[in-house]
N, C-alpha and C positions, 0 to 999 in steps of 0.2 A: 292341158293334163287335169286329169279330175283327182289326182293322186290318192286312188282307190274309193271308186265312189260306188254307194250301195244303190239299188232300186227297191224300194218295197211301196208294198201296197198299203193304203188307208185302210181305215175303221170298213170292216164289211170287205175287204177286197175288191172293190170297184175301181181300178184304174192303178196308178203307178207315180209314187214321187220319189225323185232322186234328190238326194243331197251328198254335198261334197264333203270334204277335203281331208287333209292331213294333220293341220295343226289349225289350233284358235279358229274355227271357224263359230261363226254364232248359233245360240241358241236356237232352233226351230221345234215347234210344238206342235201337235196335233190335236189332239181331243186330251190333253195331257191335264190336265188338272193347275195351270198355270207355273210350273216350275219356271224358275229362272235359269241363266247361263251357268255353267260348274265347268271348271274346268278339268276334265274327267279322263285326259290321256285317253283319249280315243272315243269312238262314237257308240252310245248307248239306244241301241233299239228296244221299244218297248210296247208290248201288244195292249190295246183296250182290256176292259173287263173282259173275260170269256177267252180271251186268245183269239178274237177275231177280224186282227188283222194287225197292222204295224203302223205305229205314227212317223218313227223318223230313225235316222240310222246315219254311218258316216264311217269313216276310215282310220287313219293311223294313231296321229299322238295329240295332243292338245287341240282335241274337238270340245264342242258342248257337246250338249247332252238333252233328250225330249225324254218324257216319262208316261206312262200310260198312267191312269187313275190307278186307286188303292184297288188292290183284290185284282189288278189285269196280271196277264203270265208277259214276259218280256224279260230281257236278259241283261246284265252286267258286265262287266269288261276283265280283261286280262292284259299282263305285262310282264316282265321280267327284270329291268332293271332299275333301281331302288327310288329314284325318283318318278317311275313308272309306278311303280308298286304301290305308291303314296295316292296317286290319281286313280288308280284301277281299288284301292282300297275305299275312297270315298264313292267309287260308282258300286261297289258291291255291297256297302252296307246302304245306299241309296236303293238299290234295286231288292234286296233283299228287305227293306221295309214296305215297298210295296206287292209283295209277294210274286216278285219276278221269277221266271225260272230260265229265260234264256238269254243272253246277249246276243245280238248280231250285228257285226261288222262287214264293211265293204270291203276288204282285201280281195283281191282278183289273181288273176295268173299272173300277170307283173309284178306285182307284188312279191307273190310268193317264189319268182324268178331273181328277183333281188334280195329277199331273204337269202336263198339258197348261195348264189353269188356273194353275198356279203360273207356268209360265214364261214363259207369255203376260203373264202382269203384271209380270213382273221384267224382262220383254224380250227375244224369242229369235227367232231364225231358225227354219223350217221343219225344220230336224233337230232342234231344242229343242221342239217343238210335238209330234213324232210320239209321243213320249213312251211308253220302254217298248215295245218292238218284242219279238217273238215269241221271237225267239233270236237270238244274236250272239257272237261270240268274247269269252271274257273280257278280252281287255285284250293288249294288246304281250307284256305280260312274261308270258302265259299261252297262247301260239299252238293248244294243243291243248286249251284246255279253252274248254266252251260255256255260255253262260249259256241257259236254254229259262225260259218263264213259262206253262206250260199253262192259268191258270187267266185268262187277260186276256178271255175271252168270257163272265164271270160276273161280276155284281156283286158287293159286299159282303154286300148283302141277300138275293142268292141263298145265297151261302157259309154267312152265318149261320142262314137257315132250314133247310139240310140240317143245318146242325150242331144244330139242335134235332131236327131229325125224325129224328135217331140219337143223341139222348141224348147226343152229343158236348159237352165243352166245352174249349173253345179257351181260352190264358192268355191275358188281358188285361193289359196294360201302364198302371198309373194316369196315368205322363205324354203317354198319349194322348187324355189330357182337359185338360193343360195348356196354356192358350191363351196361353201365352207363346212358344207355335214357331206360326210362319205356316202351315206346312202344317196343322197341327191347327185355326187357326182356319177355314182355306179347307174343313177336313172337318167342322167343327163349328157353324159358322155360315153359311158362304158357301153351300156348294153347298145345306143345306137351305133357306136361303131361296129362293135359285133355284127347286128344286125346290117349292117352295109356290107363287112367284108368277108364275113363269115357263114349266117343264117339270117337271113330275113325273118324268120318264128322264131329267134332263139328265146324270147320268153316264155313262147307255149310250149317249146323243147323242154325248157330248162324246168318248168311246174310239172312236165308228165314226169320226170325224171326225181320230182320233190314227192309226186304220186307213189309213184314205185318205190323208192327209200322209205316211203309213210307205213306201207304194207309190211316190207321185211323189218323194219324197227318194231313192229307188232306182234311179229312172230318172234325176234329176238326177245324183246322184253318178256315174254312170257315162257321161255326155252330158260333167260336166266332166274326167273322168278322160281321154276322148277330145281335149279341147281340149287340157287341161296337154301331153300328148305331144307334141302340135303347137309349141306356142309357148313352153315354159319350157324356160330352160338356165341351166344352173349352172357356175361357174366360179370352183372353188376357189383358183385361182392369185392373182385380185384379189379376193378375198372378195364376189364379184358375183353376179347373179342376174337374167336378161335375158326381157324378155317379147315376144315377136313380136309386133309390134300388128295389123299387117292382119286376120289370122285372127281376133285378138281383137274388132275393129270391126265385125267381121261376124257378132259371134255378139248372141245376145239377152243382153239385162241381166242376167238371173239368172243365168247363164254366167258373165257377167263377174265378177259379185259373188262368186260359189262358188269360182273359182279365184284371185282376189286373196286370200280368206278363206285359201286353203289355202296359198298361198305365203307369206303373213303367220305362219299359223302355224307354219310352218318354220323362219322367221326370227326370229320373235320368241318371246321366254320367256311375255309376256302376251297374255292373249286378243284380238284386234285387236277394236277397237269401230267400229260403223256408220260415225263419222265417218272413220276411217282408212281404211276398205274404200273409201269414196266418194272420198277425197283421189284415190287411184291409181286409180280407175274411169275419174275425168274425164282423169287422163292418156292414155286409150286415144285419144282425138278429139282431143289438146289440140296445139300446136303444138312448133315444135322447142326445144328449151330449157326449155322449161317443170318448174316442180316441184313435188314434195307438199310439205306441211306436214311439220315433224318427227315420226319415228316413232321410237319408243323405243328405246336401245341405239344411237344415233348413225346408225340406217340413213336412208340418203337414198334419194329417188326422183326422178329426172329422166331426159325425154325426150330421146333421141338417134337422129335420124332415125326408123328403122322399130323400135324399140328400146325399152321402159320397161326402165332401169337401176337394183337398184337396191342400193347399194353400201354398204358397212358403212365405216363412219370409222375408219381404222386409231385413233386418240386414244381412243375410245370402247371399245374391246376389243372383244370377241362380241358380237354380241345374244342 
């Protein structure tokens, strides 16, 4: 179980190096200028000067990293949960200080399938179900850094076979076998069961579903942005946000939900729940004077003629 192995070419691209795993791997270095281990929340692959190859790589969480020399073009890393964001922040700073442009991770089709299934079980929109896109910006704090996942087309089994064929030994982390973690239970129990009893190629099938969703999310995001520009108006003077109802009333429900979700994310510290989004969607067609249920931070939404007005209760402070 390679745990998301990445194969990369060394400087000059003359051959392949394989480095493993998901968590707490050692730091491997190529022509890297002597950087030591860093608990970096995912593996960083950084190219040597001029971007003529990659020195190192790896997968999912607490891996160590290797970087190319100053001036090399290479990656940084990305994450979502608060602990991961701390590690990714360290990697982003390191990559940026070295003039890197890309972070290359070893996520496979199997990782993508696990992520889709995990998010589906927890409850997620299509944004979460698209699961591990091929390339995207690292994050708002690192606008010049791109996250790239070149191995999403290959399953973990195919990567493992590649390692065996070329007598390569990935680094394996014993915690990948710990069934305390939900993600490990999916990988070690649920997916094997699905392969045995339902579909031997379920990991590739789910990864293909994620690829389909990714393209659809891209389209929906663009359409939501167009609608947002038509209907959303912020008024800092009275701490309000106004949504023009007529264009919303003729929009498809999917776009209504996505626009409301985007607005609430801007106004609330907490992730908006399905019920909170639906309470505002209902106001799109509601009569004058209708009001939503209470929202976090003292935010109140009400219908005022052609507008839904989201107003912050001054006594509650900022959302």
